[in-house]
N, C-alpha and C positions, 0 to 999 in steps of 0.2 A: 190910741185907746184898740184894741183885736179885739172882734168880736170871737167868738163860743159858738159853735157849732147849734147850737141850741138857739143860736139864738135869729140863725142864717134860718134855721129852718121858721122861724115865728113868726116869721116878717115875709116871706112867700102867701102864697094861693098854693093849698093845698088841696088836693083830690078824693075826696070823700069817697069809696064807692062806689056806687051808681051812677058816679063818674067816671071813671073809672073803668067804671060795665060797661056803659054807651060809648067812651071812645075807642075800647078794644073786641065791640062789639058781643059781647060773650055772656053772662048770666052776673046772678051778686055772684052767686054760688064756688064762682069757676077763681075770679077776684077778691074771693075770701080762701080759694087755697090755695091758691100762688102766694098769699099777705104773708114777706117775709123767708118765704122760701126761694123764691126765681123772682120778685118783687119786691123794695127795704121797703117796711110802708110803720106804722107812729105811730103811737098813744097817748091821746089826747084825749086826757076823762076818759071815759071808754067805746073813744072811735075809734077808727080805726082810719092813718088817714096815709096820701101819699104823695110822692110829689113828682110834678107833670112827666122833669127831667129826668127821672131815676124808670116812668111809664116806656116817656119815647125810647130809653137805654132798651129795658127789655125787650119791646119791639123788635128793633136792630136788629140783637144778639140772635131775635128768630131765622133773622134772615134765611132765609135758599139762597145760598148760589147759585148758585147751578144744578136743578135736578136730571140725573139719570134719567137715560131712555130703557124705560120697562123690558128684558131680557126678555130674549122671543126661546120659544118652542119648538126646536121639529115635531112636529105633527107625521106622523109614519102614518100611510097613506092603504097600507098594503089588507087591510081589516074593513077597506067598502072596496074591495075587487069579489 
């Protein structure tokens, strides 16, 4: 007998908005803004819940592989003479 996706979700621990906020180091309002738009979420009753694996996938997707050096401007010193 195979499990439906909903059955799998109900058997795992889901994180609440405060738990995700603490894990990401952001406000609860920020988590609500991200919910369902960039981080998949689930509604359980009236509560918003997240799968920890999907929060981790979001974090990994935000990873900056290489930061380019800031462009430098040539400064004209003629006006200082």
